[in-house]
TORBA-270498 format. One record per residue (C-alpha): x, y, z. Coordinates in steps of 0.5 Angstrom, whole numbers, padded with zeros to 4 digits, always signed. Layout:
N
XYZ...
This chain:
314
+0021-0035-0033+0015-0030-0031+0010-0036-0034+0013-0041-0028+0012-0035-0023+0005-0034-0025+0003-0041-0025+0006-0042-0018+0002-0035-0016-0004-0038-0019-0004-0044-0015-0003-0040-0008-0009-0036-0010-0013-0042-0011-0013-0043-0004-0017-0036-0003-0024-0036-0002-0028-0035-0009-0033-0029-0010-0040-0030-0008-0046-0027-0011-0052-0024-0008-0058-0026-0011-0062-0020-0008-0059-0014-0003-0052-0011-0003-0047-0013-0008-0041-0017-0005-0034-0013-0006-0027-0016-0004-0021-0012-0002-0014-0015-0001-0009-0011+0003-0002-0013+0005-0003-0010+0012-0007-0005+0017-0004+0002+0018-0006+0009+0018-0005+0009+0011-0011+0004+0010-0015+0008+0015-0020+0010+0010-0022+0003+0008-0024+0002+0015-0028+0008+0016-0032+0007+0010-0034+0000+0013-0035+0002+0020-0039+0009+0018-0043+0005+0013-0041+0009+0007-0040+0002+0003-0047+0000+0006-0050+0007+0004-0047+0005-0003-0051-0002-0003-0044-0006-0002-0042-0011+0003-0035-0011+0003-0030-0016+0006-0022-0015+0007-0018-0020+0006-0010-0020+0008-0005-0023+0003+0002-0022+0001+0003-0017-0005+0006-0022-0009+0000-0026-0010-0005-0020-0011-0005-0019-0018-0006-0027-0020-0012-0027-0014-0015-0021-0018-0015-0024-0024-0017-0031-0021-0023-0027-0019-0021-0029-0011-0021-0021-0010-0024-0015-0014-0019-0010-0011-0012-0009-0008-0009-0003-0004-0002-0003-0007-0002+0001-0014+0005-0001-0015+0004-0008-0015-0001-0007-0021+0004-0003-0025+0009-0008-0024+0005-0014-0026+0002-0010-0032+0008-0008-0035+0009-0016-0035+0003-0016-0039-0002-0017-0034-0009-0013-0035-0009-0009-0029-0010-0002-0028-0010+0003-0022-0017+0006-0021-0016+0010-0014-0010+0014-0011-0011+0016-0004-0004+0020-0003+0000+0025-0007+0006+0023-0003+0009+0017+0002+0011+0017+0009+0016+0012+0010+0022+0012+0015+0028+0008+0016+0027+0007+0024+0033+0003+0027+0035+0001+0034+0039+0007+0038+0046+0003+0037+0045+0005+0029+0049+0012+0029+0052+0013+0022+0051+0009+0016+0057+0005+0017+0053+0002+0023+0048-0001+0018+0053-0005+0015+0052-0013+0016+0046-0011+0019+0038-0013+0017+0033-0008+0015+0026-0011+0015+0021-0009+0009+0014-0012+0007+0017-0016+0001+0021-0015-0005+0019-0010-0010+0014-0007-0005+0015+0000-0003+0019-0001+0003+0024-0005-0001+0025+0001-0006+0025+0006-0001+0030+0002+0003+0035+0002-0003+0034+0009-0004+0036+0010+0003+0042+0006+0002+0044+0010-0004+0043+0017+0000+0047+0014+0006+0053+0012+0001+0052+0005+0002+0052-0001-0003+0045-0005-0002+0049-0011-0002+0052-0009+0005+0046-0009+0008+0041-0015+0009+0034-0014+0007+0029-0019+0011+0022-0019+0008+0016-0020+0013+0010-0019+0009+0007-0013+0012+0009-0006+0016+0006-0009+0022+0010-0015+0022+0016-0011+0020+0015-0007+0027+0014-0013+0031+0021-0016+0028+0024-0009+0030+0021-0009+0037+0023-0016+0038+0030-0014+0036+0030-0019+0030+0033-0014+0026+0037-0007+0027+0032-0003+0023+0025-0003+0019+0022+0001+0014+0016+0004+0017+0010+0008+0016+0005+0011+0021+0003+0009+0027+0009+0004+0027+0014+0009+0026+0012+0014+0032+0010+0007+0036+0017+0005+0035+0020+0011+0038+0016+0011+0044+0019+0004+0045+0026+0007+0045+0028+0006+0037+0029+0012+0033+0028+0015+0026+0034+0015+0023+0032+0017+0016+0026+0020+0012+0025+0016+0006+0019+0018+0003+0022+0024-0002+0027+0019-0004+0023+0016-0010+0017+0017-0014+0013+0011-0012+0005+0010-0012+0003+0009-0005-0004+0007-0003-0010+0006-0007-0014+0001-0011-0013-0003-0017-0017-0008-0021-0017-0012-0027-0019-0009-0034-0025-0015-0034-0027-0012-0028-0028-0005-0031-0031-0008-0037-0036-0012-0033-0037-0008-0027-0036-0001-0028-0042+0002-0023-0039-0003-0018-0032+0000-0018-0035+0007-0018-0039+0006-0012-0033+0003-0008-0029+0009-0010-0034+0014-0008-0035+0010-0001-0028+0010+0000-0027+0018-0002-0033+0019+0003-0029+0016+0008-0023+0021+0007-0028+0027+0007-0030+0024+0014-0023+0023+0016-0021+0030+0014-0028+0033+0018-0027+0029+0024-0020+0030+0027-0022+0028+0034-0026+0022+0033-0021+0019+0028-0015+0021+0033-0019+0016+0038-0020+0011+0033-0012+0011+0031-0010+0010+0038-0015+0005+0040-0014+0001+0033-0006+0001+0034-0006+0001+0042-0002+0008+0042-0002+0014+0046-0007+0020+0044+0000+0024+0042+0002+0019+0038-0004+0018+0034-0005+0026+0033+0002+0026+0030+0000+0020+0025-0006+0023+0024-0003+0030+0022+0002+0026+0017-0003+0022+0013-0008+0027+0013-0003+0032+0010-0001+0028+0004-0008+0026+0002-0010+0026-0005-0014+0032-0007-0019+0028-0011-0016+0021-0012-0012+0021-0018-0005+0020-0018+0001+0025-0022+0003+0021-0027+0010+0023-0025+0009+0018-0020+0008+0012-0025+0014+0014-0029+0018+0015-0023+0017+0008-0021+0017+0005-0029+0024+0008-0028+0026+0004-0022+0023-0002-0026+0028-0001-0032+0034-0002-0027+0032-0009-0026+0029-0011-0033+0028-0009-0040+0021-0005-0041+0019-0003-0048+0021+0004-0049+0015+0007-0051+0011+0004-0045+0005+0009-0044+0004+0011-0037-0003+0013-0038-0005+0006-0040-0003+0004-0033-0008+0008-0029-0016+0009-0031-0019+0015-0026-0025+0016-0030-0029+0013-0025-0027+0018-0020-0033+0022-0018-0033+0028-0022-0033+0033-0017-0032+0033-0009
């Protein structure tokens, strides 16, 4: 079954651009991402403020659904993807993928609903927007339903492909709620919706970072180190330049300065201090995966991450 799935995904990824090698000049790096949000802002800062260029890199961003990212990396269409949980899910199925950077120590997911939703039972028979099946919003939505005393079969899930699309589905009233992160949660509140339940502390799941292939690590270790260092330089810049970052968030996501301030505070407070990840997150996610499919009992969480390419000290 998995082989058939992988074959389909590989066929989809074949339509993506193949990597380009520069004869002279900067090294080409392609980073895939599911959707733009404040959580991915360090990647934008790294590009706009010249941290990639300083590292001798030319970085291209490619938006794609999380489901095809593992095979896109293995096919060489992209070098990295920004959702660590996708790497772990694929790696436990045998794909040679590994997480090399984690930008956050916690997660900010919130269930945002229309004002007609006042209690848990109001969600029965309604649809909630999530990015994808087996994405972070998927697992946090399930955890939220459990906390509310609902059977997950009582609430429908609508996959949208990304958080920005989930926001659009909510604000166009296609769904009764959506699992959102900054800035879309506060933007939705300003549009007349409400934060119904904070989800970020209900499960241990890796958030945003970078994963790549074992082959990439073997063949391009220095390029990985340069990419990681540039992104972490951007994180340091974000911490040190609050005012400019807030303006960037407001302009990029077309929100007010006060909304951007709240998004900045939420995301900056949960940034990882060094780019590594507590293995508790990995083990927590493995426990969730074990609820859906059999996994080896002796599966070593440490084999799913490799933080040896992080800068020694920041």
